[in-house]
C-alpha positions in Angstrom: 23.5 -0.9 -3.9 20.5 -2.9 -3.1 17.7 -3.0 -5.7 14.9 -0.6 -4.8 12.6 -0.5 -7.8 10.0 1.9 -6.4 9.7 5.7 -6.0 6.9 8.1 -6.0 3.2 7.1 -5.7 2.6 3.4 -5.2 -1.1 3.0 -5.7 -3.3 0.3 -3.9 -6.3 -0.9 -5.8 -9.2 -2.3 -3.8 -10.3 -5.9 -4.4 -13.9 -5.6 -5.6 -16.5 -8.3 -5.3 -19.7 -9.2 -7.2 -23.1 -9.2 -5.6 -22.8 -13.0 -5.0 -19.5 -12.6 -3.2 -17.0 -13.6 -5.9 -13.9 -11.5 -6.7 -14.8 -9.4 -9.7 -11.6 -9.7 -11.8 -13.0 -7.8 -14.7 -13.7 -4.8 -12.6 -10.4 -5.2 -10.7 -8.5 -5.0 -14.0 -10.4 -1.8 -15.0 -9.5 -0.3 -11.6 -5.9 -1.2 -12.0 -5.9 0.3 -15.5 -7.5 3.5 -14.1 -4.6 3.8 -11.6 -2.0 3.2 -14.3 -3.6 5.8 -16.6 -3.8 8.3 -13.8 0.0 8.3 -13.5 0.7 6.1 -10.6 4.4 5.1 -10.3 3.6 1.6 -9.1 0.7 -0.8 -8.4 0.4 -2.7 -5.2 -2.3 -5.3 -5.1 -3.2 -7.3 -2.0 -2.4 -4.8 0.7 -4.8 -3.7 3.5 -6.9 -1.9 0.8 -7.1 -5.1 -1.2 -8.3 -7.1 1.9 -5.6 -9.7 1.6 -6.6 -11.6 4.8 -10.1 -12.1 3.5 -9.1 -13.9 0.3 -8.7 -17.6 -0.4 -5.4 -18.7 -1.9 -6.8 -19.1 -5.4 -8.3 -15.6 -5.2 -4.9 -14.2 -4.2 -3.3 -15.9 -7.1 -6.0 -14.6 -9.5 -5.7 -11.0 -8.3 -1.9 -11.3 -8.5 -1.9 -12.4 -12.1 -4.6 -9.9 -13.1 -2.7 -6.9 -11.6 0.6 -7.9 -13.2 -1.0 -8.6 -16.5 -2.9 -5.4 -16.5 0.1 -3.3 -15.5 1.8 -4.9 -18.4 5.3 -3.7 -17.4 4.3 -0.1 -17.7 4.8 0.4 -14.0 6.4 -1.9 -11.4 4.2 -4.2 -9.2 4.4 -4.8 -5.5 2.4 -7.8 -4.4 1.3 -8.5 -0.9 2.1 -12.1 0.1 1.8 -12.1 3.9 0.4 -15.1 5.6 0.3 -16.5 9.1 2.8 -19.2 8.4 6.2 -19.0 6.8 5.4 -21.9 4.4 2.4 -20.1 3.0 4.2 -16.8 2.8 6.9 -18.6 0.8 4.3 -20.2 -1.4 2.6 -16.8 -2.3 6.0 -15.1 -2.7 7.1 -17.7 -5.2 3.8 -17.5 -7.0 4.2 -13.7 -7.3 7.7 -14.0 -8.6 6.7 -16.6 -11.2 3.8 -14.4 -12.3 6.2 -11.5 -12.9 5.9 -9.3 -9.8 8.6 -6.7 -9.5 8.8 -7.2 -5.7 6.7 -8.5 -2.8 5.6 -7.0 0.5 5.5 -8.8 3.8 4.0 -7.8 7.1 4.5 -10.2 10.0 1.1 -11.8 10.7 0.5 -14.0 13.8 -2.0 -14.9 16.4 0.8 -15.0 19.0 3.1 -12.0 19.1 6.3 -13.0 17.3 9.7 -12.4 18.8 12.4 -10.5 16.9 14.2 -13.7 16.3 11.1 -15.3 14.8 10.5 -12.3 12.6 14.1 -12.3 11.3 13.8 -16.1 10.7 10.5 -15.6 8.8 11.9 -13.0 6.5 15.1 -14.9 6.0 13.3 -18.1 5.0 11.1 -16.3 2.5 14.0 -14.3 1.0 16.0 -17.5 0.5 13.3 -18.9 -1.7 12.9 -15.9 -4.1 15.2 -13.6 -6.0 13.1 -10.5 -6.3 13.2 -7.6 -3.7 11.1 -7.7 -0.5 9.5 -4.7 1.2 9.2 -5.2 5.0 5.9 -3.7 6.1 5.6 -2.3 9.6 2.0 -1.6 10.6 1.2 -2.5 14.2 -2.4 -1.4 13.8 -3.1 -4.2 11.4 -0.4 -6.7 12.1 -0.2 -6.3 15.9 3.6 -6.1 15.8 5.7 -3.0 15.9 9.1 -3.7 14.3 11.6 -1.4 15.9 14.3 0.4 13.9 16.8 -2.0 15.4 14.8 -5.0 14.1 14.3 -3.4 10.7 18.1 -2.9 10.5 18.5 -6.6 11.0 16.0 -7.4 8.3 17.9 -5.2 5.9 20.9 -7.3 6.3 19.0 -10.1 4.5 20.2 -9.6 0.9 16.9 -9.1 -0.9 15.1 -7.3 1.9 15.7 -3.9 0.4 12.7 -1.7 1.3 10.8 -0.7 4.4 7.2 0.6 4.5 6.5 2.5 7.7 2.9 2.9 8.8 3.0 3.5 12.6 1.8 7.1 12.1 4.8 8.4 13.9 6.9 10.7 11.8 9.7 10.6 14.4 10.1 6.9 13.5 10.9 7.9 10.0 13.6 10.3 11.1 15.0 7.6 13.3 15.1 5.2 10.4 17.0 7.7 8.3 19.4 8.4 11.2 19.9 4.8 12.2 20.0 3.2 8.7 21.6 5.9 6.7 20.7 8.2 3.8 20.6 5.3 1.4 17.8 3.4 3.2 14.7 3.0 1.0 11.7 3.6 3.2 8.2 4.4 2.1 5.3 6.1 3.9 2.2 4.1 4.5 0.4 6.6 6.8 -1.7 8.8 4.6 -2.0 11.9 6.8 1.8 11.9 7.2 2.6 12.0 3.5 4.2 15.4 3.3 6.1 14.9 6.6 7.3 11.5 5.4 8.7 12.9 2.2 10.4 15.6 4.2 12.0 12.9 6.3 13.4 11.2 3.2 10.8 8.7 2.1 11.3 7.5 -1.4 7.6 6.9 -2.0 4.1 6.9 -0.7 2.1 3.7 -0.6 -1.5 4.8 -0.7 -5.1 4.1 -1.8 -5.8 7.8 -2.3 -5.1 7.7 -6.1 -8.3 5.8 -6.5 -10.2 9.0 -5.6 -7.7 11.9 -6.0 -5.0 10.8 -8.5 -4.1 14.3 -9.6 -3.5 15.6 -6.1 -1.3 12.6 -5.1 0.8 12.9 -8.2 1.0 16.7 -7.8 2.3 16.2 -4.3 5.1 14.0 -5.4 6.0 16.2 -8.3 6.3 19.2 -5.9 8.5 17.2 -3.5 10.7 16.0 -6.4 11.1 19.6 -7.5 12.0 20.7 -4.0 9.1 23.1 -4.1 8.0 23.2 -0.4 5.3 25.8 -0.9 3.6 23.9 -3.7 3.9 20.6 -1.7 2.3 22.2 1.4 -0.5 23.7 -0.7 -1.4 20.5 -2.5 -1.1 18.4 0.6 -3.4 20.6 2.6 -6.0 20.3 -0.1 -6.2 16.5 0.3 -5.6 16.2 4.1 -9.3 16.0 5.1 -9.9 13.1 2.6 -6.7 11.3 3.7 -7.9 11.5 7.4 -11.4 10.3 6.4 -10.3 7.2 4.4 -8.0 6.1 7.3 -10.6 6.7 10.0 -13.4 4.9 8.2 -11.4 2.0 6.8 -9.7 2.0 3.4 -11.7 -0.7 1.6 -15.1 0.8 2.8 -14.1 4.4 2.0 -12.5 3.8 -1.3 -15.4 1.6 -2.5 -18.0 4.3 -1.6 -15.8 7.1 -3.0 -15.5 5.3 -6.3 -19.3 5.0 -6.4 -19.7 8.7 -5.6 -17.3 9.6 -8.4 -19.4 7.6 -10.9 -17.0 4.6 -11.0 -18.1 1.1 -10.1 -16.5 0.2 -6.7 -17.9 -3.3 -6.6 -19.1 -4.9 -3.4 -17.4 -5.6 -0.1 -16.8 -9.0 1.5 -18.3 -9.5 5.0 -17.6 -8.8 7.8 -16.9 -5.4 6.0 -20.0 -3.3 5.6 -20.6 -0.2 3.4 -20.3 3.2 4.9 -23.3 4.4 6.8 -25.6 7.0 5.2 -24.1 9.7 7.4 -20.6 8.6 6.5 -21.5 8.6 2.9 -22.8 12.2 3.1 -19.6 13.2 4.9 -17.4 11.7 2.2 -19.6 13.3 -0.5 -19.0 16.7 1.1 -15.2 16.1 1.3 -15.1 15.2 -2.3 -17.2 18.1 -3.3 -14.9 20.5 -1.5 -12.0 19.0 -3.4 -13.7 19.5 -6.8 -14.3 23.2 -5.8 -10.7 23.8 -5.1 -9.4 21.9 -8.1 
């Protein structure tokens, strides 16, 4: 059986910046520690929440090392290594492996829309240069490419491509993956509002930034799913649905940063072109968080 080292809640930390625009590694470490202490089953730096495309190579390396060192082997780490070119993706994947990452995640990134053949060649080239597992990340909203179940099936034929993260927001796609790829396929949900439906479709885990703001509810959802307690899972999921919709609609880095600030945690600063939530959006988020605390 292929190595699939993740299950449960895989938490995405934001990449915080200082007032002068530098990556705040000290704050990043504390945010990672907070996620580990909250019960997250895995830590995934340098995803969409971690603004991977906005970082310089040396910043990506520093964040990778900081996340792995802070996790300290207590939970597995899934490092985003995507880049426009295959050569740079290989470089970052090799760096992550050497730094001690459990696995890497790759989304096809390109100015020109890649063909299926180009995508398979890209993943195959990266996989041939590392020995740790790879999660293929399908998110057409950010990558501009929708990898079909047929293409994902081809990618899974590459020995160390062992996991799929599905973020199209189409729950039927998850059922198709299960039907086409078999019960043993390790797929993970990346669409926050579909968390419960994805688990019902057979997802092994949920890759999410939500634990930054509602760690208890996210862990409770997985616990209910693992216990096959549908009523409890439905109850705890409905409690968090408004927040999940909000953070997706407003942009994960912006929403998580402001949410942390509202909770009394330091969320750091954003890197332009990202801007903080507007005053009205901040009030809306404050109201959503207040409702959650009332139902807790």
